[in-house]
N, C-alpha and C positions, 0 to 999 in steps of 0.2 A: 148055290152061291151066285150072286149077281156078277155080271161081267164088269171088269174094270175098264174104264175109258181113259186112255192116255194119249194125248196128241198135242203137237205144237199149235200155237195160235199165231196167226199172221202178223198181228200188230206187236211190235217190239220183241218178237221172237220169244214169247212167253210159252210156258208149258201148262196145259190143262190136264188135271187129274180128277177123275170122278169115280166113286164107288159107293153105292148105297147113299147114305146121308152125307158123305164126305165130298166136298166140292172145292177143289184147290186150283188157284192160279199161282204159278211160281215163275220167277224170272232171275236169271243170272246175267249180269251185265259184264260180259267178257267176250273175247274172241270166239268165233263160232265153234272151233274145234273143242275148246274147253267147255263152252256152254252145253254142247250136245253130249259130251261125255258125262257131265254132271247130271244132265236131264235123264240119261239112261240109268244112272245110279238111283236117282230119285224115284223113277218108275219102278225099279226093282224093289225098293223098300216099300213103296206105296202099295204094291200088290199084296203085301202081307199084313197091312195095318188093320183092316176091318176084321179079319178072322182072329187076329191077336186080341182085339178088344172084345169081340163077342165071346171068346173063350173065358173071359173073366168078368163078364157083364153083371152077373148076379152080385159079385163082390163090389163092383164099382157103383152099383145103385144103392148100396147100404149107406145110411147116414154115417158121417165120419165119426169114428171112435178110436181111441188109442188101443182098444182091445181087438179091433178088427184084424184079420189076417193081412199080411203084406202081399200085394199082387206080384206076379212074376214078370210081366211084360214091361219093357222100358217106358212105354207111353203110360201105362197104368200106374207105374211108380211116379212119374211126373205128376199125374193127376192127383194121386194121394198126397204127395209132398205139397202141392199147391193149396190144399184145404186142411193140412194137418194141424194147424194151430187155431182153427176157427172156433169161436165161442158160441156160434149160433148153428141152427140146423143147416147142414149142407152135405151133399154127397160128392164124391170125386167126379161125377158126371158134369159138374159145374165147370170143370177145367178141360173137358174133352177136346173141344175145338182148338183151344190154344195149345194144348199139349201135342196134338197131331201136327199143328203148324211148327212147333218147336222141333219135333222129331224129324220132320222132312228137312227143315233147315239144317239141323245137326248132321243129317246124312250128307247133304251137299258140302258142308264145311269139313266134315271128316275126310271125305274123298279128296277135296281140294288140298287139304294139308298133307295127304299122302304123296301128292305129286309136287316135286321140288319147285317147279316154276309156275304152278297154277295160281297161288294166292296173289302174287304180285301183279297178275294180269286181270284180276277180278276187282271191279270197282264196288259193286254191291250185289247182294242177293236178298230176295224176299220170298216168303211163302204166305199167301193170303188164303186162309181157310174160311170162306163165308164171312169175311170181315174181321176175323181174328188173325193178326199178322205177326209173324216173326221175321226179323231181318238182320242182316250182317252188313257192316260197312268197312271198307278199307279206308286208310288214312286219307283225309282230304275229301271224302265223299259225304253225302247227306241223303236222308230219306224224307220225302215230302208226301203228305196225304191230305185229303179233304174229308170233312165230317158232314154227313147228311143227317139232320135231326129226325126227319120223318120220311120213311121209305115211300110213302104214298105221294109225297111232294118232293121229287128228287132234285132238290136244289142244293148247291154247296153253301153250307152255313158258316164254316170256319176252316182255316187251313193251319197245318202244323208242319214245320220244317225241323228235322232232327239231325244235327251234325254228328260227325264221327265222335266228337268229344262227349256227347250226351251219354248218360248211362242207360238210356231207354233202348231196348231192343225188342220190345213186345207191345202190341196194341190190341185192345179188345173193346167191343161195344155191346151193351145190353140195353133192354127196354121192353116194354110190353108189346110194342108193335113188331118186334123182331121175330126171328125163326125160333128162338127159345122162349120158354114161358117165364113170366116175371110176377113176383108178388106185389110189385110196386106199380106206379103209374107214369114213370119217366118215359118220354118219347125216346130219349137216347142218353146213355151214360157211356162216354168213351174214356178209357183209362190208359195211361202210359206207364209202363213198368219195365223191369229188367228182362222179363221173358213174357211170351204170349200166354203161358199157362197161368202165371201169377196175375197178369192183367185180366184174364178171362174170369177168374174167381172174384177179383175185386170189383169188376164191372157188374157182375151178377149181384153181389151183396149190396153195393151202393145203390143200384137200381131198385132192389127190393125195398130199400129204406126211403126212397123218394115216394112218399105215401101219405095219404090222409084218408079220413072217413068223410065222405061227401055224397049226398044224394045223387044217384045216377051213375056212380061208378059201379060197374058190374064185375063180379068175380064168380068163378066156377071151380069146382074141384079139378085139380090138374089132370087126374085120370080120366075125366070126362072130355077134356080138351085134346089130350093125347093119351091113348090107352096104354102106351108103354112108358109114361113119364115116371121118372124116379121120385117125383114129389108126392105121389099117392093122392090122398084126398085134400092136400093143402090147397086153399083157394088161390087161384091166379087170375090176373086181370084180363078181361076180355073186351071191356069197353070203358072209355073215359069220356064224359061229356065235356063241353066247354066249361072251364072253371073260372070263378072270379080271380082277379089278379092276386088278392091277398092269400087265397087258398093255394094257388100255384106257387107263390113264394114260400109259403109254409112247407109245402111238400118238398121243394128243392132244398130248403135248409135242413130238413131231416136227412137227406142224402149227403149234404155238405158235412155234417158232423161225422158220418161214417167215413167219408173220404179223408177227412182230417186224421182220423184214427189210423187209417192205412198209411198215410204219409208219415205220421209221427213214428209209426212202427218200422219205417224204412221199407215197406212193401211196394209202394208205388211212388212215382215222381209227380204225377199230375192227373187231374180228372176234369172232364167237361160234362156238365149236366144240363139237360134241356127238357123243358116241358112247356108246351103251348106258347112259344115265342119268348119265354123267359129262359135265361141261361146263366149258369155260374161256372167259372173256371177256378179250380183250386190247385194251387201250385205248391212246390216243395218248401216254400217259405211260410206256408200256412196262411198266406193272405188269399182272399178271394176277390175276384173281379165280377161284379154283377152287371149284366146287360139286360136289365128288365124293361 
């Protein structure tokens, strides 16, 4: 078993948790005594997560089906619930990063609720698992984040500020340039939803549908890109050449239709789609703003 790394970070008193592929930065905005107590609880739960997932990995890599066995672990159950009504190919692994973020945040919140005076002294909490974020807000607080379209050009492309009154408590980003594999060509699809697990799945599926057939787009079987991929021989994007503006717009509007379906179904609140300097924002009124 790989060694778990858990240590405080100097800036803003954040907590860093790393084990295998899981890489988390967490923060509790509260007095030091409360913050350190919650960090200790988060570390204890984190130490069990990877082994818990590995124990049911074969099941979690299966394409979702109503006939599949129900997993036992709480994170695995979150993953299954997040994909359970999908009409297209997907495995619970599409929700793993968001579900881990949700679980660690739930651990913090559960412990805070056990202590009578804790919650009123906590302004906000967040758990960022490689860009998939679960957060909690106290009344009067807000959570702000910046979106970077292209990790190879780390500039801030848009900002979002989410107040306490917002139903959003989870954020996830997917795209062909990210750490996960994508069937589509989006540089980035960022989704806002009620939980990180739901946002994770929606971002994956929307990014898959930001897609066109165009000369120079290269795809390879997922198992050749990552030998342990749950996608098997399904082709995933490994290169996208510069595209004509009309082709970029066409691909984005493919993803827009999928995002609208998620919003109409009440799954997500908003989505931000980006491809080669063109962007679409789809909000819960089903209107889109195009910044082409």
